PAKOL-479014 format. One record per residue: residue number from 1; residue in three letters; x, y, z of N, C-alpha, C in turn. Coordinates in nm, 2 decimals. Each point is the difference from the previous one (the first is absolute). Example, Ala and Ser with C-alpha at 12.3 -4.5 7.8 and 13.67 -1.06 7.14 Angstrom:
REM residues 2
<r><num>1</num><residu>ALA</residu><n_c1>1.32</n_c1><n_c2>-0.57</n_c2><n_c3>0.78</n_c3><ca_c1>-0.09</ca_c1><ca_c2>0.12</ca_c2><ca_c3>0.00</ca_c3><c_c1>0.09</c_c1><c_c2>0.12</c_c2><c_c3>0.00</c_c3></r>
<r><num>2</num><residu>SER</residu><n_c1>-0.04</n_c1><n_c2>0.11</n_c2><n_c3>-0.07</n_c3><ca_c1>0.09</ca_c1><ca_c2>0.11</ca_c2><ca_c3>0.00</ca_c3><c_c1>-0.08</c_c1><c_c2>0.11</c_c2><c_c3>0.08</c_c3></r>
***
This chain:
REM residues 90
<r><num>1</num><residu>UNK</residu><n_c1>-4.91</n_c1><n_c2>2.27</n_c2><n_c3>0.74</n_c3><ca_c1>0.10</ca_c1><ca_c2>0.11</ca_c2><ca_c3>-0.02</ca_c3><c_c1>0.08</c_c1><c_c2>0.02</c_c2><c_c3>0.13</c_c3></r>
<r><num>2</num><residu>UNK</residu><n_c1>0.13</n_c1><n_c2>0.04</n_c2><n_c3>-0.02</n_c3><ca_c1>0.09</ca_c1><ca_c2>0.01</ca_c2><ca_c3>0.11</ca_c3><c_c1>-0.03</c_c1><c_c2>0.13</c_c2><c_c3>0.08</c_c3></r>
<r><num>3</num><residu>UNK</residu><n_c1>0.03</n_c1><n_c2>-0.01</n_c2><n_c3>0.13</n_c3><ca_c1>-0.02</ca_c1><ca_c2>0.11</ca_c2><ca_c3>0.09</ca_c3><c_c1>0.11</c_c1><c_c2>0.10</c_c2><c_c3>-0.02</c_c3></r>
<r><num>4</num><residu>UNK</residu><n_c1>-0.02</n_c1><n_c2>0.12</n_c2><n_c3>0.06</n_c3><ca_c1>0.10</ca_c1><ca_c2>0.11</ca_c2><ca_c3>-0.01</ca_c3><c_c1>0.13</c_c1><c_c2>-0.05</c_c2><c_c3>0.07</c_c3></r>
<r><num>5</num><residu>UNK</residu><n_c1>-0.02</n_c1><n_c2>-0.07</n_c2><n_c3>0.11</n_c3><ca_c1>0.12</ca_c1><ca_c2>-0.04</ca_c2><ca_c3>0.08</ca_c3><c_c1>0.08</c_c1><c_c2>-0.10</c_c2><c_c3>-0.08</c_c3></r>
<r><num>6</num><residu>UNK</residu><n_c1>-0.07</n_c1><n_c2>-0.09</n_c2><n_c3>-0.07</n_c3><ca_c1>0.08</ca_c1><ca_c2>-0.10</ca_c2><ca_c3>-0.08</ca_c3><c_c1>0.07</c_c1><c_c2>0.07</c_c2><c_c3>-0.12</c_c3></r>
<r><num>7</num><residu>UNK</residu><n_c1>-0.06</n_c1><n_c2>0.10</n_c2><n_c3>-0.06</n_c3><ca_c1>0.06</ca_c1><ca_c2>0.07</ca_c2><ca_c3>-0.11</ca_c3><c_c1>0.12</c_c1><c_c2>0.08</c_c2><c_c3>0.06</c_c3></r>
<r><num>8</num><residu>UNK</residu><n_c1>-0.01</n_c1><n_c2>0.06</n_c2><n_c3>0.11</n_c3><ca_c1>0.11</ca_c1><ca_c2>0.07</ca_c2><ca_c3>0.06</ca_c3><c_c1>0.12</c_c1><c_c2>-0.09</c_c2><c_c3>0.03</c_c3></r>
<r><num>9</num><residu>UNK</residu><n_c1>-0.03</n_c1><n_c2>-0.12</n_c2><n_c3>0.05</n_c3><ca_c1>0.10</ca_c1><ca_c2>-0.10</ca_c2><ca_c3>0.03</ca_c3><c_c1>0.08</c_c1><c_c2>-0.04</c_c2><c_c3>-0.12</c_c3></r>
<r><num>10</num><residu>UNK</residu><n_c1>-0.08</n_c1><n_c2>-0.03</n_c2><n_c3>-0.11</n_c3><ca_c1>0.06</ca_c1><ca_c2>-0.05</ca_c2><ca_c3>-0.12</ca_c3><c_c1>0.09</c_c1><c_c2>0.12</c_c2><c_c3>-0.06</c_c3></r>
<r><num>11</num><residu>UNK</residu><n_c1>-0.05</n_c1><n_c2>0.12</n_c2><n_c3>0.01</n_c3><ca_c1>0.07</ca_c1><ca_c2>0.11</ca_c2><ca_c3>-0.05</ca_c3><c_c1>0.13</c_c1><c_c2>0.02</c_c2><c_c3>0.07</c_c3></r>
<r><num>12</num><residu>UNK</residu><n_c1>0.00</n_c1><n_c2>-0.02</n_c2><n_c3>0.13</n_c3><ca_c1>0.12</ca_c1><ca_c2>0.01</ca_c2><ca_c3>0.09</ca_c3><c_c1>0.10</c_c1><c_c2>-0.11</c_c2><c_c3>-0.04</c_c3></r>
<r><num>13</num><residu>UNK</residu><n_c1>-0.05</n_c1><n_c2>-0.12</n_c2><n_c3>-0.02</n_c3><ca_c1>0.09</ca_c1><ca_c2>-0.11</ca_c2><ca_c3>-0.04</ca_c3><c_c1>0.06</c_c1><c_c2>0.02</c_c2><c_c3>-0.14</c_c3></r>
<r><num>14</num><residu>UNK</residu><n_c1>-0.08</n_c1><n_c2>0.06</n_c2><n_c3>-0.09</n_c3><ca_c1>0.06</ca_c1><ca_c2>0.03</ca_c2><ca_c3>-0.13</ca_c3><c_c1>0.11</c_c1><c_c2>0.11</c_c2><c_c3>0.01</c_c3></r>
<r><num>15</num><residu>UNK</residu><n_c1>-0.02</n_c1><n_c2>0.10</n_c2><n_c3>0.08</n_c3><ca_c1>0.10</ca_c1><ca_c2>0.10</ca_c2><ca_c3>0.02</ca_c3><c_c1>0.13</c_c1><c_c2>-0.05</c_c2><c_c3>0.06</c_c3></r>
<r><num>16</num><residu>UNK</residu><n_c1>-0.02</n_c1><n_c2>-0.09</n_c2><n_c3>0.09</n_c3><ca_c1>0.12</ca_c1><ca_c2>-0.07</ca_c2><ca_c3>0.06</ca_c3><c_c1>0.08</c_c1><c_c2>-0.07</c_c2><c_c3>-0.10</c_c3></r>
<r><num>17</num><residu>UNK</residu><n_c1>-0.08</n_c1><n_c2>-0.08</n_c2><n_c3>-0.08</n_c3><ca_c1>0.07</ca_c1><ca_c2>-0.08</ca_c2><ca_c3>-0.11</ca_c3><c_c1>0.07</c_c1><c_c2>0.09</c_c2><c_c3>-0.10</c_c3></r>
<r><num>18</num><residu>UNK</residu><n_c1>-0.06</n_c1><n_c2>0.11</n_c2><n_c3>-0.03</n_c3><ca_c1>0.06</ca_c1><ca_c2>0.09</ca_c2><ca_c3>-0.10</ca_c3><c_c1>0.12</c_c1><c_c2>0.06</c_c2><c_c3>0.06</c_c3></r>
<r><num>19</num><residu>UNK</residu><n_c1>0.00</n_c1><n_c2>0.04</n_c2><n_c3>0.13</n_c3><ca_c1>0.12</ca_c1><ca_c2>0.06</ca_c2><ca_c3>0.06</ca_c3><c_c1>0.11</c_c1><c_c2>-0.10</c_c2><c_c3>0.00</c_c3></r>
<r><num>20</num><residu>UNK</residu><n_c1>-0.03</n_c1><n_c2>-0.13</n_c2><n_c3>0.03</n_c3><ca_c1>0.10</ca_c1><ca_c2>-0.10</ca_c2><ca_c3>0.01</ca_c3><c_c1>0.07</c_c1><c_c2>-0.02</c_c2><c_c3>-0.14</c_c3></r>
<r><num>21</num><residu>UNK</residu><n_c1>-0.09</n_c1><n_c2>-0.01</n_c2><n_c3>-0.11</n_c3><ca_c1>0.05</ca_c1><ca_c2>-0.02</ca_c2><ca_c3>-0.13</ca_c3><c_c1>0.09</c_c1><c_c2>0.12</c_c2><c_c3>-0.05</c_c3></r>
<r><num>22</num><residu>UNK</residu><n_c1>-0.04</n_c1><n_c2>0.12</n_c2><n_c3>0.04</n_c3><ca_c1>0.08</ca_c1><ca_c2>0.12</ca_c2><ca_c3>-0.04</ca_c3><c_c1>0.13</c_c1><c_c2>-0.01</c_c2><c_c3>0.07</c_c3></r>
<r><num>23</num><residu>UNK</residu><n_c1>0.00</n_c1><n_c2>-0.04</n_c2><n_c3>0.12</n_c3><ca_c1>0.13</ca_c1><ca_c2>-0.01</ca_c2><ca_c3>0.08</ca_c3><c_c1>0.09</c_c1><c_c2>-0.10</c_c2><c_c3>-0.07</c_c3></r>
<r><num>24</num><residu>UNK</residu><n_c1>-0.05</n_c1><n_c2>-0.12</n_c2><n_c3>-0.04</n_c3><ca_c1>0.07</ca_c1><ca_c2>-0.10</ca_c2><ca_c3>-0.07</ca_c3><c_c1>0.05</c_c1><c_c2>0.05</c_c2><c_c3>-0.13</c_c3></r>
<r><num>25</num><residu>UNK</residu><n_c1>-0.08</n_c1><n_c2>0.07</n_c2><n_c3>-0.07</n_c3><ca_c1>0.04</ca_c1><ca_c2>0.06</ca_c2><ca_c3>-0.13</ca_c3><c_c1>0.12</c_c1><c_c2>0.09</c_c2><c_c3>0.01</c_c3></r>
<r><num>26</num><residu>UNK</residu><n_c1>0.00</n_c1><n_c2>0.09</n_c2><n_c3>0.10</n_c3><ca_c1>0.11</ca_c1><ca_c2>0.09</ca_c2><ca_c3>0.01</ca_c3><c_c1>0.13</c_c1><c_c2>-0.08</c_c2><c_c3>0.04</c_c3></r>
<r><num>27</num><residu>UNK</residu><n_c1>-0.02</n_c1><n_c2>-0.10</n_c2><n_c3>0.08</n_c3><ca_c1>0.12</ca_c1><ca_c2>-0.08</ca_c2><ca_c3>0.04</ca_c3><c_c1>0.06</c_c1><c_c2>-0.07</c_c2><c_c3>-0.12</c_c3></r>
<r><num>28</num><residu>UNK</residu><n_c1>-0.09</n_c1><n_c2>-0.06</n_c2><n_c3>-0.08</n_c3><ca_c1>0.04</ca_c1><ca_c2>-0.07</ca_c2><ca_c3>-0.12</ca_c3><c_c1>0.07</c_c1><c_c2>0.09</c_c2><c_c3>-0.10</c_c3></r>
<r><num>29</num><residu>UNK</residu><n_c1>-0.06</n_c1><n_c2>0.12</n_c2><n_c3>-0.02</n_c3><ca_c1>0.06</ca_c1><ca_c2>0.09</ca_c2><ca_c3>-0.09</ca_c3><c_c1>0.14</c_c1><c_c2>0.04</c_c2><c_c3>0.04</c_c3></r>
<r><num>30</num><residu>UNK</residu><n_c1>0.02</n_c1><n_c2>0.02</n_c2><n_c3>0.13</n_c3><ca_c1>0.14</ca_c1><ca_c2>0.03</ca_c2><ca_c3>0.05</ca_c3><c_c1>0.09</c_c1><c_c2>-0.12</c_c2><c_c3>-0.02</c_c3></r>
<r><num>31</num><residu>UNK</residu><n_c1>-0.04</n_c1><n_c2>-0.12</n_c2><n_c3>0.02</n_c3><ca_c1>0.08</ca_c1><ca_c2>-0.12</ca_c2><ca_c3>-0.02</ca_c3><c_c1>0.04</c_c1><c_c2>-0.01</c_c2><c_c3>-0.15</c_c3></r>
<r><num>32</num><residu>UNK</residu><n_c1>-0.10</n_c1><n_c2>0.03</n_c2><n_c3>-0.09</n_c3><ca_c1>0.03</ca_c1><ca_c2>0.00</ca_c2><ca_c3>-0.14</ca_c3><c_c1>0.11</c_c1><c_c2>0.10</c_c2><c_c3>-0.04</c_c3></r>
<r><num>33</num><residu>UNK</residu><n_c1>-0.01</n_c1><n_c2>0.12</n_c2><n_c3>0.06</n_c3><ca_c1>0.10</ca_c1><ca_c2>0.10</ca_c2><ca_c3>-0.03</ca_c3><c_c1>0.14</c_c1><c_c2>-0.05</c_c2><c_c3>0.05</c_c3></r>
<r><num>34</num><residu>UNK</residu><n_c1>0.01</n_c1><n_c2>-0.06</n_c2><n_c3>0.12</n_c3><ca_c1>0.13</ca_c1><ca_c2>-0.04</ca_c2><ca_c3>0.05</ca_c3><c_c1>0.05</c_c1><c_c2>-0.11</c_c2><c_c3>-0.09</c_c3></r>
<r><num>35</num><residu>UNK</residu><n_c1>-0.08</n_c1><n_c2>-0.10</n_c2><n_c3>-0.04</n_c3><ca_c1>0.05</ca_c1><ca_c2>-0.10</ca_c2><ca_c3>-0.09</ca_c3><c_c1>0.04</c_c1><c_c2>0.05</c_c2><c_c3>-0.13</c_c3></r>
<r><num>36</num><residu>UNK</residu><n_c1>-0.07</n_c1><n_c2>0.10</n_c2><n_c3>-0.06</n_c3><ca_c1>0.04</ca_c1><ca_c2>0.05</ca_c2><ca_c3>-0.12</ca_c3><c_c1>0.14</c_c1><c_c2>0.07</c_c2><c_c3>0.01</c_c3></r>
<r><num>37</num><residu>UNK</residu><n_c1>0.02</n_c1><n_c2>0.07</n_c2><n_c3>0.11</n_c3><ca_c1>0.13</ca_c1><ca_c2>0.06</ca_c2><ca_c3>0.02</ca_c3><c_c1>0.11</c_c1><c_c2>-0.10</c_c2><c_c3>0.01</c_c3></r>
<r><num>38</num><residu>UNK</residu><n_c1>-0.02</n_c1><n_c2>-0.11</n_c2><n_c3>0.07</n_c3><ca_c1>0.10</ca_c1><ca_c2>-0.11</ca_c2><ca_c3>0.01</ca_c3><c_c1>0.03</c_c1><c_c2>-0.06</c_c2><c_c3>-0.13</c_c3></r>
<r><num>39</num><residu>UNK</residu><n_c1>-0.10</n_c1><n_c2>-0.02</n_c2><n_c3>-0.08</n_c3><ca_c1>0.01</ca_c1><ca_c2>-0.05</ca_c2><ca_c3>-0.14</ca_c3><c_c1>0.09</c_c1><c_c2>0.09</c_c2><c_c3>-0.08</c_c3></r>
<r><num>40</num><residu>UNK</residu><n_c1>-0.03</n_c1><n_c2>0.13</n_c2><n_c3>0.01</n_c3><ca_c1>0.08</ca_c1><ca_c2>0.09</ca_c2><ca_c3>-0.08</ca_c3><c_c1>0.15</c_c1><c_c2>0.00</c_c2><c_c3>0.04</c_c3></r>
<r><num>41</num><residu>UNK</residu><n_c1>0.03</n_c1><n_c2>-0.01</n_c2><n_c3>0.13</n_c3><ca_c1>0.13</ca_c1><ca_c2>0.00</ca_c2><ca_c3>0.05</ca_c3><c_c1>0.07</c_c1><c_c2>-0.13</c_c2><c_c3>-0.05</c_c3></r>
<r><num>42</num><residu>UNK</residu><n_c1>-0.07</n_c1><n_c2>-0.11</n_c2><n_c3>0.01</n_c3><ca_c1>0.06</ca_c1><ca_c2>-0.13</ca_c2><ca_c3>-0.04</ca_c3><c_c1>0.03</c_c1><c_c2>0.00</c_c2><c_c3>-0.15</c_c3></r>
<r><num>43</num><residu>UNK</residu><n_c1>-0.08</n_c1><n_c2>0.05</n_c2><n_c3>-0.08</n_c3><ca_c1>0.02</ca_c1><ca_c2>0.01</ca_c2><ca_c3>-0.14</ca_c3><c_c1>0.13</c_c1><c_c2>0.09</c_c2><c_c3>-0.03</c_c3></r>
<r><num>44</num><residu>UNK</residu><n_c1>0.01</n_c1><n_c2>0.11</n_c2><n_c3>0.07</n_c3><ca_c1>0.11</ca_c1><ca_c2>0.09</ca_c2><ca_c3>-0.02</ca_c3><c_c1>0.13</c_c1><c_c2>-0.07</c_c2><c_c3>0.04</c_c3></r>
<r><num>45</num><residu>UNK</residu><n_c1>-0.01</n_c1><n_c2>-0.08</n_c2><n_c3>0.11</n_c3><ca_c1>0.12</ca_c1><ca_c2>-0.07</ca_c2><ca_c3>0.05</ca_c3><c_c1>0.04</c_c1><c_c2>-0.11</c_c2><c_c3>-0.10</c_c3></r>
<r><num>46</num><residu>UNK</residu><n_c1>-0.09</n_c1><n_c2>-0.06</n_c2><n_c3>-0.06</n_c3><ca_c1>0.03</ca_c1><ca_c2>-0.11</ca_c2><ca_c3>-0.10</ca_c3><c_c1>0.07</c_c1><c_c2>0.06</c_c2><c_c3>-0.13</c_c3></r>
<r><num>47</num><residu>UNK</residu><n_c1>-0.05</n_c1><n_c2>0.12</n_c2><n_c3>-0.04</n_c3><ca_c1>0.06</ca_c1><ca_c2>0.07</ca_c2><ca_c3>-0.11</ca_c3><c_c1>0.15</c_c1><c_c2>0.04</c_c2><c_c3>0.03</c_c3></r>
<r><num>48</num><residu>UNK</residu><n_c1>0.02</n_c1><n_c2>0.05</n_c2><n_c3>0.12</n_c3><ca_c1>0.13</ca_c1><ca_c2>0.05</ca_c2><ca_c3>0.03</ca_c3><c_c1>0.10</c_c1><c_c2>-0.11</c_c2><c_c3>0.02</c_c3></r>
<r><num>49</num><residu>UNK</residu><n_c1>-0.04</n_c1><n_c2>-0.12</n_c2><n_c3>0.04</n_c3><ca_c1>0.09</ca_c1><ca_c2>-0.11</ca_c2><ca_c3>0.03</ca_c3><c_c1>0.06</c_c1><c_c2>-0.05</c_c2><c_c3>-0.13</c_c3></r>
<r><num>50</num><residu>UNK</residu><n_c1>0.13</n_c1><n_c2>-0.01</n_c2><n_c3>-0.01</n_c3><ca_c1>0.06</ca_c1><ca_c2>-0.05</ca_c2><ca_c3>-0.12</ca_c3><c_c1>-0.03</c_c1><c_c2>-0.15</c_c2><c_c3>-0.01</c_c3></r>
<r><num>51</num><residu>UNK</residu><n_c1>-0.02</n_c1><n_c2>-0.05</n_c2><n_c3>-0.12</n_c3><ca_c1>-0.03</ca_c1><ca_c2>-0.15</ca_c2><ca_c3>-0.01</ca_c3><c_c1>0.13</c_c1><c_c2>-0.07</c_c2><c_c3>0.00</c_c3></r>
<r><num>52</num><residu>UNK</residu><n_c1>0.00</n_c1><n_c2>-0.11</n_c2><n_c3>0.07</n_c3><ca_c1>0.12</ca_c1><ca_c2>-0.09</ca_c2><ca_c3>0.01</ca_c3><c_c1>-0.01</c_c1><c_c2>-0.11</c_c2><c_c3>-0.10</c_c3></r>
<r><num>53</num><residu>UNK</residu><n_c1>0.11</n_c1><n_c2>-0.05</n_c2><n_c3>-0.05</n_c3><ca_c1>0.00</ca_c1><ca_c2>-0.11</ca_c2><ca_c3>-0.09</ca_c3><c_c1>-0.02</c_c1><c_c2>-0.13</c_c2><c_c3>0.09</c_c3></r>
<r><num>54</num><residu>UNK</residu><n_c1>-0.06</n_c1><n_c2>-0.09</n_c2><n_c3>-0.06</n_c3><ca_c1>-0.03</ca_c1><ca_c2>-0.13</ca_c2><ca_c3>0.08</ca_c3><c_c1>0.14</c_c1><c_c2>-0.07</c_c2><c_c3>0.02</c_c3></r>
<r><num>55</num><residu>UNK</residu><n_c1>0.02</n_c1><n_c2>-0.04</n_c2><n_c3>0.12</n_c3><ca_c1>0.12</ca_c1><ca_c2>-0.07</ca_c2><ca_c3>0.03</ca_c3><c_c1>0.00</c_c1><c_c2>-0.14</c_c2><c_c3>-0.06</c_c3></r>
<r><num>56</num><residu>UNK</residu><n_c1>0.12</n_c1><n_c2>-0.04</n_c2><n_c3>-0.05</n_c3><ca_c1>0.00</ca_c1><ca_c2>-0.14</ca_c2><ca_c3>-0.06</ca_c3><c_c1>-0.03</c_c1><c_c2>-0.10</c_c2><c_c3>0.10</c_c3></r>
<r><num>57</num><residu>UNK</residu><n_c1>-0.08</n_c1><n_c2>-0.10</n_c2><n_c3>-0.05</n_c3><ca_c1>-0.04</ca_c1><ca_c2>-0.11</ca_c2><ca_c3>0.09</ca_c3><c_c1>0.11</c_c1><c_c2>-0.09</c_c2><c_c3>0.04</c_c3></r>
<r><num>58</num><residu>UNK</residu><n_c1>0.01</n_c1><n_c2>-0.05</n_c2><n_c3>0.12</n_c3><ca_c1>0.10</ca_c1><ca_c2>-0.09</ca_c2><ca_c3>0.04</ca_c3><c_c1>-0.04</c_c1><c_c2>-0.14</c_c2><c_c3>-0.05</c_c3></r>
<r><num>59</num><residu>UNK</residu><n_c1>0.11</n_c1><n_c2>-0.08</n_c2><n_c3>-0.03</n_c3><ca_c1>-0.03</ca_c1><ca_c2>-0.13</ca_c2><ca_c3>-0.04</ca_c3><c_c1>-0.04</c_c1><c_c2>-0.09</c_c2><c_c3>0.12</c_c3></r>
<r><num>60</num><residu>UNK</residu><n_c1>-0.09</n_c1><n_c2>-0.09</n_c2><n_c3>-0.02</n_c3><ca_c1>-0.04</ca_c1><ca_c2>-0.08</ca_c2><ca_c3>0.11</ca_c3><c_c1>0.11</c_c1><c_c2>-0.11</c_c2><c_c3>0.03</c_c3></r>
<r><num>61</num><residu>UNK</residu><n_c1>0.01</n_c1><n_c2>-0.03</n_c2><n_c3>0.12</n_c3><ca_c1>0.10</ca_c1><ca_c2>-0.10</ca_c2><ca_c3>0.04</ca_c3><c_c1>-0.04</c_c1><c_c2>-0.13</c_c2><c_c3>-0.06</c_c3></r>
<r><num>62</num><residu>UNK</residu><n_c1>0.10</n_c1><n_c2>-0.09</n_c2><n_c3>-0.04</n_c3><ca_c1>-0.03</ca_c1><ca_c2>-0.13</ca_c2><ca_c3>-0.06</ca_c3><c_c1>-0.08</c_c1><c_c2>-0.08</c_c2><c_c3>0.10</c_c3></r>
<r><num>63</num><residu>UNK</residu><n_c1>-0.10</n_c1><n_c2>-0.08</n_c2><n_c3>-0.05</n_c3><ca_c1>-0.08</ca_c1><ca_c2>-0.08</ca_c2><ca_c3>0.09</ca_c3><c_c1>0.08</c_c1><c_c2>-0.13</c_c2><c_c3>0.03</c_c3></r>
<r><num>64</num><residu>UNK</residu><n_c1>-0.02</n_c1><n_c2>-0.04</n_c2><n_c3>0.12</n_c3><ca_c1>0.06</ca_c1><ca_c2>-0.13</ca_c2><ca_c3>0.04</ca_c3><c_c1>-0.08</c_c1><c_c2>-0.11</c_c2><c_c3>-0.05</c_c3></r>
<r><num>65</num><residu>UNK</residu><n_c1>0.07</n_c1><n_c2>-0.11</n_c2><n_c3>-0.02</n_c3><ca_c1>-0.07</ca_c1><ca_c2>-0.13</ca_c2><ca_c3>-0.04</ca_c3><c_c1>-0.08</c_c1><c_c2>-0.05</c_c2><c_c3>0.12</c_c3></r>
<r><num>66</num><residu>UNK</residu><n_c1>-0.11</n_c1><n_c2>-0.05</n_c2><n_c3>-0.02</n_c3><ca_c1>-0.08</ca_c1><ca_c2>-0.06</ca_c2><ca_c3>0.11</ca_c3><c_c1>0.07</c_c1><c_c2>-0.13</c_c2><c_c3>0.05</c_c3></r>
<r><num>67</num><residu>UNK</residu><n_c1>-0.01</n_c1><n_c2>-0.02</n_c2><n_c3>0.13</n_c3><ca_c1>0.06</ca_c1><ca_c2>-0.12</ca_c2><ca_c3>0.06</ca_c3><c_c1>-0.07</c_c1><c_c2>-0.12</c_c2><c_c3>-0.05</c_c3></r>
<r><num>68</num><residu>UNK</residu><n_c1>0.07</n_c1><n_c2>-0.11</n_c2><n_c3>-0.03</n_c3><ca_c1>-0.07</ca_c1><ca_c2>-0.12</ca_c2><ca_c3>-0.06</ca_c3><c_c1>-0.10</c_c1><c_c2>-0.05</c_c2><c_c3>0.11</c_c3></r>
<r><num>69</num><residu>UNK</residu><n_c1>-0.12</n_c1><n_c2>-0.04</n_c2><n_c3>-0.05</n_c3><ca_c1>-0.10</ca_c1><ca_c2>-0.05</ca_c2><ca_c3>0.09</ca_c3><c_c1>0.04</c_c1><c_c2>-0.15</c_c2><c_c3>0.04</c_c3></r>
<r><num>70</num><residu>UNK</residu><n_c1>-0.03</n_c1><n_c2>-0.03</n_c2><n_c3>0.13</n_c3><ca_c1>0.02</ca_c1><ca_c2>-0.13</ca_c2><ca_c3>0.05</ca_c3><c_c1>-0.11</c_c1><c_c2>-0.09</c_c2><c_c3>-0.05</c_c3></r>
<r><num>71</num><residu>UNK</residu><n_c1>0.04</n_c1><n_c2>-0.12</n_c2><n_c3>-0.03</n_c3><ca_c1>-0.10</ca_c1><ca_c2>-0.10</ca_c2><ca_c3>-0.04</ca_c3><c_c1>-0.06</c_c1><c_c2>-0.06</c_c2><c_c3>0.12</c_c3></r>
<r><num>72</num><residu>UNK</residu><n_c1>-0.13</n_c1><n_c2>-0.03</n_c2><n_c3>-0.01</n_c3><ca_c1>-0.07</ca_c1><ca_c2>-0.06</ca_c2><ca_c3>0.12</ca_c3><c_c1>0.05</c_c1><c_c2>-0.14</c_c2><c_c3>0.01</c_c3></r>
<r><num>73</num><residu>UNK</residu><n_c1>0.02</n_c1><n_c2>-0.05</n_c2><n_c3>0.13</n_c3><ca_c1>0.04</ca_c1><ca_c2>-0.13</ca_c2><ca_c3>0.02</ca_c3><c_c1>-0.11</c_c1><c_c2>-0.10</c_c2><c_c3>-0.04</c_c3></r>
<r><num>74</num><residu>UNK</residu><n_c1>0.04</n_c1><n_c2>-0.12</n_c2><n_c3>-0.06</n_c3><ca_c1>-0.10</ca_c1><ca_c2>-0.09</ca_c2><ca_c3>-0.05</ca_c3><c_c1>-0.08</c_c1><c_c2>-0.05</c_c2><c_c3>0.11</c_c3></r>
<r><num>75</num><residu>UNK</residu><n_c1>-0.13</n_c1><n_c2>-0.02</n_c2><n_c3>-0.02</n_c3><ca_c1>-0.09</ca_c1><ca_c2>-0.04</ca_c2><ca_c3>0.10</ca_c3><c_c1>0.02</c_c1><c_c2>-0.15</c_c2><c_c3>0.03</c_c3></r>
<r><num>76</num><residu>UNK</residu><n_c1>-0.01</n_c1><n_c2>-0.04</n_c2><n_c3>0.13</n_c3><ca_c1>0.01</ca_c1><ca_c2>-0.14</ca_c2><ca_c3>0.03</ca_c3><c_c1>-0.13</c_c1><c_c2>-0.07</c_c2><c_c3>-0.02</c_c3></r>
<r><num>77</num><residu>UNK</residu><n_c1>0.01</n_c1><n_c2>-0.13</n_c2><n_c3>-0.03</n_c3><ca_c1>-0.12</ca_c1><ca_c2>-0.08</ca_c2><ca_c3>-0.02</ca_c3><c_c1>-0.05</c_c1><c_c2>-0.04</c_c2><c_c3>0.14</c_c3></r>
<r><num>78</num><residu>UNK</residu><n_c1>-0.13</n_c1><n_c2>0.00</n_c2><n_c3>0.01</n_c3><ca_c1>-0.06</ca_c1><ca_c2>-0.03</ca_c2><ca_c3>0.13</ca_c3><c_c1>0.02</c_c1><c_c2>-0.15</c_c2><c_c3>0.02</c_c3></r>
<r><num>79</num><residu>UNK</residu><n_c1>0.03</n_c1><n_c2>-0.04</n_c2><n_c3>0.12</n_c3><ca_c1>0.02</ca_c1><ca_c2>-0.14</ca_c2><ca_c3>0.03</ca_c3><c_c1>-0.14</c_c1><c_c2>-0.08</c_c2><c_c3>-0.01</c_c3></r>
<r><num>80</num><residu>UNK</residu><n_c1>0.01</n_c1><n_c2>-0.12</n_c2><n_c3>-0.06</n_c3><ca_c1>-0.12</ca_c1><ca_c2>-0.08</ca_c2><ca_c3>-0.02</ca_c3><c_c1>-0.05</c_c1><c_c2>-0.05</c_c2><c_c3>0.13</c_c3></r>
<r><num>81</num><residu>UNK</residu><n_c1>-0.13</n_c1><n_c2>-0.01</n_c2><n_c3>0.01</n_c3><ca_c1>-0.06</ca_c1><ca_c2>-0.05</ca_c2><ca_c3>0.12</ca_c3><c_c1>0.00</c_c1><c_c2>-0.15</c_c2><c_c3>-0.01</c_c3></r>
<r><num>82</num><residu>UNK</residu><n_c1>0.02</n_c1><n_c2>-0.06</n_c2><n_c3>0.12</n_c3><ca_c1>-0.01</ca_c1><ca_c2>-0.15</ca_c2><ca_c3>0.01</ca_c3><c_c1>-0.14</c_c1><c_c2>-0.04</c_c2><c_c3>-0.01</c_c3></r>
<r><num>83</num><residu>UNK</residu><n_c1>-0.02</n_c1><n_c2>-0.12</n_c2><n_c3>-0.07</n_c3><ca_c1>-0.13</ca_c1><ca_c2>-0.05</ca_c2><ca_c3>0.00</ca_c3><c_c1>-0.04</c_c1><c_c2>-0.06</c_c2><c_c3>0.13</c_c3></r>
<r><num>84</num><residu>UNK</residu><n_c1>-0.12</n_c1><n_c2>0.01</n_c2><n_c3>0.05</n_c3><ca_c1>-0.04</ca_c1><ca_c2>-0.06</ca_c2><ca_c3>0.13</ca_c3><c_c1>0.02</c_c1><c_c2>-0.15</c_c2><c_c3>0.00</c_c3></r>
<r><num>85</num><residu>UNK</residu><n_c1>0.03</n_c1><n_c2>-0.05</n_c2><n_c3>0.12</n_c3><ca_c1>0.03</ca_c1><ca_c2>-0.14</ca_c2><ca_c3>0.01</ca_c3><c_c1>-0.13</c_c1><c_c2>-0.08</c_c2><c_c3>-0.03</c_c3></r>
<r><num>86</num><residu>UNK</residu><n_c1>0.02</n_c1><n_c2>-0.11</n_c2><n_c3>-0.07</n_c3><ca_c1>-0.12</ca_c1><ca_c2>-0.09</ca_c2><ca_c3>-0.04</ca_c3><c_c1>-0.03</c_c1><c_c2>-0.09</c_c2><c_c3>0.12</c_c3></r>
<r><num>87</num><residu>UNK</residu><n_c1>-0.13</n_c1><n_c2>-0.03</n_c2><n_c3>0.01</n_c3><ca_c1>-0.04</ca_c1><ca_c2>-0.09</ca_c2><ca_c3>0.10</ca_c3><c_c1>0.02</c_c1><c_c2>-0.15</c_c2><c_c3>-0.05</c_c3></r>
<r><num>88</num><residu>UNK</residu><n_c1>0.04</n_c1><n_c2>-0.08</n_c2><n_c3>0.09</n_c3><ca_c1>0.03</ca_c1><ca_c2>-0.14</ca_c2><ca_c3>-0.04</ca_c3><c_c1>-0.13</c_c1><c_c2>-0.08</c_c2><c_c3>0.00</c_c3></r>
<r><num>89</num><residu>UNK</residu><n_c1>-0.02</n_c1><n_c2>-0.09</n_c2><n_c3>-0.09</n_c3><ca_c1>-0.12</ca_c1><ca_c2>-0.08</ca_c2><ca_c3>-0.01</ca_c3><c_c1>0.02</c_c1><c_c2>-0.12</c_c2><c_c3>0.10</c_c3></r>
<r><num>90</num><residu>UNK</residu><n_c1>-0.10</n_c1><n_c2>-0.04</n_c2><n_c3>0.06</n_c3><ca_c1>0.00</ca_c1><ca_c2>-0.12</ca_c2><ca_c3>0.09</ca_c3><c_c1>-0.02</c_c1><c_c2>-0.13</c_c2><c_c3>-0.06</c_c3></r>
***
């Protein structure tokens, strides 16, 4: 079984954790309220804004013809090797 000191320590740690979570909770709640207010303003602004008609699309410039490709130069045939000189018979 745990000693009284161990239990006190654990209780203190739990209280610290609870305080931290409560602090985060209040901060998160305030952030949610701010974001909801921003959303409300954005929606009101969208309703008030008159809708514009879509502008007619511009025609694309005519495409240029691709430059003709150069043909590769024909490959040269490799020069034949000379046969080694034969030895003369005596």
